[in-house]
N, C-alpha and C positions, 0 to 999 in steps of 0.2 A: 681379798677383794680383787676383781679383775682390773688390770691396769691397761691404759692405752700407751702403746709404744709408738714413737714417731722419731724420725731422723733428727738428731740434734738434742733429744731430750736430756741426755746426760750433761750437755753443756749449759742448758738453760735451767736445769732443775733448781739450782740455788742462785741463779743470776740476780734475782731481786736483792740478795744480800750484798752483792758487789756494786750495785748502783749507788753512786755517791749522793749524799744529801745536798740539796741545793736550796738556798733561801728563796722565798717568794719576794719578788721585787715589784711593789705597787707602781702604777702609772696613774696618778690622780686625775689627769685630764681626760683619760679614756673611760673612767668610771662615772658613777652618779653618786653624789653625796660624799661625806668624809671617808678617808681610807679606814677600813675596818677588816682585819684579817679574820675576825670572828663573825663576820656577816656574810652576805652573798658574795661569791667569788667567781670570776671568770679568769682562767689561767691559759695563757698562750704558751705552749711548749709541748715537747714530747710527753705523752701521757704516762709512760713508765717513770720518767724522772719526776713528773709532776706528782704522781702518787707517792713516790718516795719523799718528796718535799712536804707532802701533807701529813705524813706519819707523825712527826714530832708534835704537831698541833692537834691532829684529829684521829689518832689511833684509837679504835674502840668507841668512836663517837658518832659514826654515820648510821642512820636508822634505815635508810632505803637507798639502794644503788639501782639505777636504771641505765643500762648500756645497750647501744645499738652498734656493735662492732662491724667491721667489713664482713659481708656475707661470703666473700671469697668465691664469687661466681666466675672469676677469670676475666671479667670485663670491667672491673672497677679501677684497675691501675694502682692499687695500693702497693706500698713498698715495705719490705722488711728492713729495718734499720737499727736494730739493737746491737750495741757494741760488745758482743760476746767474745771472750778470748778463746777463739777456736778457729783454726785455719779454714775448716769446712764452712763455718757460718760466715766468716769474712768473705768467702767466695760468693755467698748468697747476695751480699751487698752489691756485687758487680753484675748481678742478673736481674735487677729491678727494672721496671715494676713487675709484680707477680701477675703473669698472664695465664690464659686458658691452656697454653701449650707447655707450661712449666710442670714437669712431672713431679716436682716436690712442693707444689703450691699448698697441699693440705698439710704437709710437714711444717712448712714455714708458718702457716696460720696457727698451728698448735704451738710452735715455738714462740710466736709472738704473743699469744694469749696466756701461756702458762705463767710467766712472772707477773703479769698484770693481775691475773686472778689471785695470785698469792698475796699481793699487796692489797687488793680490794678486800680480801678476807680479813686482813689485819685491821683495816679501817672500819669494818662493820662493828656496830655495838653488839652486846651480848644478845639482844633481841631483834637484831636487824635482819634484812632480807635482800637478796640480789635478784633482779629481773633482767633477763637478757633476750633480745629479739634476734632471730635468725631464720633463714629459710632451709630448704632441704640439703643444701650443699655441705653444711658443717654441723647441723644440729646434733647428729648422733655422736660426733667426736666431741662436741662441746659438753654433752652430758657426761661423757667419760672423764673429761678434764675436771668438771665440777664435782663429780663423784669423788675424785682423788683429793681435791682441795678442801671441799666441805665435808666429805663423807657421804656415801650413798644414802644413808638414812636421813640426811638433811634435805633431800629432794622433796619439795612441797608438791610440785606437779608440772605439767606441760600444757600450756593454754594455746588454743588455736584462735588466732585473730584474723578476721576476714579483711585482708588488706585491699582487695579490689572486688568490684562487682561486675566489671566488664569481662568479656571472654577474650583470651589470647589464642587466636586460631593458628598462629605460627608455631605454638608449642606442642609437644607431644601430649601433655596434659596441661590444661590451662591452670596456672597457679592462682589460687584464690586466697590462700592463707599464708601467714607467717607464724612461726612458733615463738612462744614466750616462755622461756624456762624460768622456774622460780625455785630458789634455794634459800634456806634460812640458816642463820648462824646457830641457833638452838635447834633441837629436833622439832619437826613440824607440829606435833601436838602441843609442845611448849609455846612455840611461836603463835599458834592458833589462839591460845588463851591470852597472849599479850599484845596481839595486833590491835589496831585502833578500834574499828567497828566493822560490821558487815555491811553489805550493800543495802540501800534503801529498799523497803518492801515494795512489791509491785502494786499492792492495793493502796488506794489513796486514803487519806485521813478524812473523816467526816464525823458528824455528831447527830445521828438520827434520833437518839433518845434524850437529847439535851442534857448530857452528862455535865455537871458543873465543872468537871476537871478539864473540859475542852474536847477537841477532836481526837478520835482514836481510830485504829484499824484493828481487825480481829485476825487471829490465827487459829487453826484447828487444835482441839484439845485431844490429840491422839499422838502416839509415838510408835516407831517401828519395834518389832520384837514382842516378846512375851515376858511380863513381870507379874507374877501371881497377885501381888498386893496392889497392882494397878488395873485389875480386871474386876469390874463390879457394875451393877446396874445404876443408871442415872435417870431420874424422873424429871421431866421438864415441868415448867409452871402450868402447862395445860394438861398434865397427867400422862404424857407419852413416856414410855420407858425405852431407854437406849442401852445397848451394849457396845463395846468398842468394835470398830470394823474388823473383819476377818483378818487374822494374821497380825493384828496390832493390839496395843493396850492403851488405856487412857494416859494422858500426859503427866499425871501425878496420882498419889494415893488418895483414898477417899477423904481422910482428914484434911489433906492439903487442898483438895477440891472444895470442901466446905468452907475453908478459909478464903479461897478465891471468891466464892459466892458472897460471903460476909463482907468482903472488901469491895463488892460491886464490880468485879472484874470478869464476870461471866456474861456472855451475850448469847441469847437464844434466837437463832434465825427461824425463818418460815413461820412467823407469827407466834413464836414460842414453842413450836412443835419440833424444831430441828435439833440436831446434836449440838452440844455446847461448843462455843468458841470463846477464846480468851481475848479480852481487850488489851491492846498495847497502845500506850500513849507515846508520842514522838520521843520524849526524853528517856523512856525505858525500853523502846523497841530494839530488838536484837538484829532485825533485818534478815537478809537472805544470804546463805553461803554462796560465794561466787561460783559460777559455772566455769567449765574449762573451754567453752565456746563463746567467743566475744564477737558478735556480728557488727558489721560496720555501721548499722543503723544506731547502735548504742555508743560506739567509741570512735567513729570516723574511719576513713580509709586514706590511702596515700594521695588519691586524686583530690579529695576534699582538702587535705593538708597542704598540697601544693597551691591550691587556689587561695587558701588563707595566707600562705607565705607571700604570694604575689600581691595580695591586697595590702599587706604590711609594707611591701616594697613596690608600691604602685608607680614610683618614680623611675623604676628600672624596667628595661624591655624584657629581660629574662634573668633567671637565676639558674646556673648550671649545677643543680643538685638533684640527684635522683631519689625519689620516694622519701621525702621527709616524714617523720612520724607525727601523727596528729596529736596535739595537746590533749584532746579528749581521751585518747588511749592511755596516756601517762597519768591523767587525772584519775582514771579508774584505778590505776596502781596506787596512787597516793591515797585514795579513799580507803583502800584495803590495808595498806602497809605503813601508814604514817599517822602520827598524832599531830595536833595543831602546832607543836613547836619542834617538829622533827627536822633533821638535817638530811638533805637529799643530794646524792652525788651522781654525776654523769661524766665519765671519763672519755667518751666518744661523742662529744657534744653536738657536732654538726651544725644544724640550723637553730639550735637552742630551744627546741620544742620542750625539753624538760624544764628549763627556767620559765618558759611561758606557762606551762601547766602548773608549776608551783605558785606563780603569781595569780593565776586564775582561781586555783583552789583556795588560796588565802582570801581572795575577794569573796568567794562563795561562802566560806564558813567562818570568816573572821580570824583565820589562823595566822601564825607567825613562822611558818616553815622557812628554812633557809636552803639555798642551793649552792653547790659548787660544780662548775662546769670546767672541763679541760678539753681544749681543742689544739691540735698540733699544726693544722694546715694554715696557710697564709691568710685565709679568710676569717680567722678567729676574731679579728677586730672589725672588719667591714661587713661581715655577715652574722657571725655568732653573737658578738657583743652588740652589734648595731640593732639586731632584732630586739634584744633585751632593752636597749635604750628607747626604742620606739614604743615598745609595749608598756614600758614604765611611764614615759612622758606623753604618749599619744602620737599619732602619726597622720599624715595627709591621707585622706580617704574620701571618695565620693561614691556613694551607692547605698545599698541597704544592708545593714548588719542584722543578722538573725541570731536569736538566742532561744534555744529550746527550753520551754518551761514545763512541759509535761509530755511523757510518752507512756501510753497505757495500752497493754495488750487487751484486745476486745475478745476475751474468752467468755465462756458461758457464765463464769462467776461474776465477771464485770457487767455482763448484760443483765443479770438478775438484780443488780444494784445500779441500774441506769440512772435513776433519779439522784443517787449519791454522786455519781460521776459528773452529771450535769451541774449539780450544786458545786462540786469541786472546781470545775472549769470556770463557773461564774465567779467563784471566790478568787481564782487566779486573775481573772479580768479586773475585778474590783481592786485587788491588792497591787497588781503589777501594771495596770493599764496606764497609769500616769508616766511610767518610765519608757513607754514605747509609743510609736505613732499608730500602730495597730497590732492586734493580736489575732493570729489566724489559727483556724482549726482545720485539719485535713485527716482523711482516712487513707492509710497506705499500708499495704501488705498486712492487713489485720491489726493495725495499730492506730490509735488516735494520737496525733501529734499536735500539740499546742505550741505555737512559736510566737515570740515577741519580735516585731520588726521595727527597726528604727532607721529612718532615712538620714544619712550623713551627707551633708553638703560639702564640708571642707576638711574636717579633722575628726578622727576617732579618739575617744576618751582614753587616757592612759590609766593603767592599773596602780600606779604609784610604787614606791619602794626605792631601793638603792643597791648598788653593787660596787665592788672594787675589782679593777682589771689589773692582772699581774702577769709578769713574765718570770722566768727562772734565772736566778743569779748563778755565779760561778760555784762550782762544787766546794763543799766544806771538806778539805783534805787535811786531816789533822797531822799527817806526817810531814806536811810542808810548813807547819806553823812557825817553828823556831828558825827556819831558814829565811823567813820573811817573804817567801813566794806567794803566800796567800794568808790574809788575816781577815777572817769573817767577823761579822758583828757579834757582840755578846749574845744577842737574842738568837742568832742563827746557830752558833756553835752550842749554845746552852740547850736549845730545843733538841738538837741532834744527839748530844751526849745524854740528856735526860731520858730520851726514848731508848737509846741503846742500853742504858743501865737498868731501866725498869720495864721496858716494853709497854710504856704508857705514854700518852700524850701529855705534853707540858702545858699547864695552865699559865698563860702569861701573867695573870693577876698575882701569882705567888712569887714571881721573880723579884728579888731585891738585889740589883746589880751592885749597889754600894756596899752591901754586906757579903757579896759573892754567893748569895743563896738562890737556888733554882726552885726546889719544891720537895714534896715528900710523897711516899706511898704508905701502905699499912706497916711496912717493915723498915723503911730507911728514909733518911734525908739525903739530898744530893746538893753538893756545893761545887762551884766553879771559880777558881782564882784566875782571873783573866781580864785583860784590858786590851783595847785595840791600839796597842803601842808596843812595837817590837823591842825597843830598848828596855821598857818596863818589864816585859816578859822575860828578858835575860837577866834582870836584876834580882837581888835578894828579896825585894818586896813581893815578888810573885811566888815565892816558895811557901810551902806548908811548914809552919813552925809549931813548936809545942804550945806556945801561947794561942795561936790561931786554932789549933786542935781543941784546946780547952774551951775557947769561946764557942766554937761550933757545937761541941758535945754538950755544953751547958744548956743548949736549947731543948734537948731531950736525951736523957741518959739511957732511956729504955730502947731506943732505936739505933740501928747502925747508921753511921754517917760516912757517905762516900764522897771523897774530895778529889776533884780533878784539878791538877796544878802542873806547871812546867817543871817544878823541882820540889824537893823537901829538905829541911834541915833537922828532921827528927825521924828516928827509925821506927819501924813497925813494932819492934820489941819494946822500945821505950813507951810507945802509945799503950801497949798492952800492960806494961808495969804500972802505968798511971791509971789503969782501968778506964781508958777512954775508948769508946766503941767507934773509932775513926779508922778508915782505910784510905790510903793514898793511891791514886791512879795517875801515872805520868801522862801528860797530855799528848805528846807525839805518838805514843803507843796505845792510846785509848781504844782505837778501833779493834785492836787485837787483844786487849786486856779484859774487855767486858764479855761476859757469857751471854750470848744472844738468847739462850733458852730460858733466861730468868723470867 
C-alpha cells in the first residue's frame, strides 16, 4: 500500500503509546444532572490526552465519530503542541501558531492528526464509522492517513457537502463544497449491512386503496443486471403483459412475485395497466442509499448554522467562530451511521454542533444516543458547554422558529400523484398544526417545502437531557507510585491497567475494590492489589501471597488470572506447582510488563 511520508512521521508514529493516561475529573457545577461518566460528556483538555483518557472506559465502544479538525488554511492560527521527544518537533513548538508562510504546515498537520487518528480507531466499535470534514487544503493527505490507519479497503466514500450558496468573487474558484470523508472499522460491505437504516424515501406515504395496514409508499419492481430466473412476463389485472425494462430484470423470481401478490404487496399504477410496484410500509421500508452530494437545502450551510448559533446566544453581540457546522448536517450522519442507543464522539467539538445534533435526533426519533465532546480551547466552558446547557434547558429567544416538516422534489412522478401529495400536506397540517402558529407551503428550486413556524416571545423550549463536564487529571505514572510522587485513585489506575492488559475498556460495574477485582475477558481475569495509601502499599498487606492467589484462582480455574501488585511473597514456580493459573505483574513496572499487542 502507498504510504504518505511527512516530516516527523518517524517521531509521531507510536506517540499515542507514550501519551500517559489521565483520569477524567468531573466538575458537577458545570454540568447538568448527576455526575455520570457513562453518560453525555464534555471534556475540556488537549484532545490527544483526552482520547487516551477515554480508552480505559470506551475502547471499542464508540459507534460514530464525527470530527471537524483544523482545515489548515494558514489563516486559522492553530498551534502544534504535542510533547513528542524529538528536538526537531520541539522546535515546532517555538514557531506557533501555524501560519500560511510556514513551509512545514502540512507536515505539522499530518503529525498532529496521526496519533489522534490512531486513538480514534481504537475507540471505534467493531461496526463503527468515522466522518471527517475538510476542504481542499488537506483532504488528499487526510485520505492517505486514513488509508494507513483504517486500511484503504475501509474507505466508504467521499461526500461533497454544499457549505455555501453565495459566490466568493475574491477567490480563484469560488469554494462551494467541503469534503466529508467516511471510513468504517469493518469493510464497507459489512458496515453497510450493520448500519442503522437508509435515508427516508422521497415519496410520501399515503393510502389511496384504503389498505387496512395503513399508509404505504411504492418502489419499482425491477433490478439492475440480468438474472435469467428473474426475467418473465407479468400480466396486470387489466390483461396487459409486461416484460422487465431493457437491461434490467424483475426484482424477484416468479414464485416470490406470486407470494408478494398473495400478501397484498403489489400495486398496479395507471389504473391497473402499469408495471407492478411493491408496497412498503414505514416499519419495513428500506429507504434510499445516501448520495455523495449533500445540498445545503437538505443539510444546511455555514451561514445558516452561524445564524442558529447567534440565535442561541442572542445575549451576545458576536461569536468569534468561523463556519460552525450545521446540526442538520450531523443529523444526516446520525441517521445513516447510528442506532437509537449509539455513542457519538467529537474530539474537535468547537461550538458543540455534534451534541446539538444528537439531542435533536433523539427528540426526533425517541432515541437515547449519547455524546462525548472534547474541546481544548478556553471557550470549552463558555461556548461549547454553554450551548449544550442552553439547548437542554431552553434559552432566551424572540422571533420565529422554523421547523421543516416536508421537502418534496416536484418531479414528474410526484406530479402524477398530485392528489396524494396534497392529501399528505393536509395530513401534516392536521397532525402538526397544534404545535405551530402557522404552517407555510412554498415552492423553491423545484421543491415543495412545508415549514412549521412558531413565534417565540421570550424563551425557546429546551430539548432536555443531561451531561457531565470534565477536565483531565494528573497523569497516571506507575513508575512513581511507590515513591509517593503520584497516587491515582483505584478507579483511575484500575481502568488504565485493565486496558493495557486486555486492550479492552473496563466496565466500572464489574469493579470490586474491596476484593481487588477489576474485571474479565474471554481468556483472563484481572486483579489489582492497591489502596490510596503509600504506607499500606509498602506493607506486607499489599503483596500477592499464596493464600490470595488461591482465593483469586478459586473464582475461575479455567482462565488466567493477572494480578497487579506492589510486591509478592510467592514465586511463579510455586504458583505453577499449585496448579494456580495466576501471573504476578509488579506495579511500578506494569507499563513495560504488559504486551500492548494482546
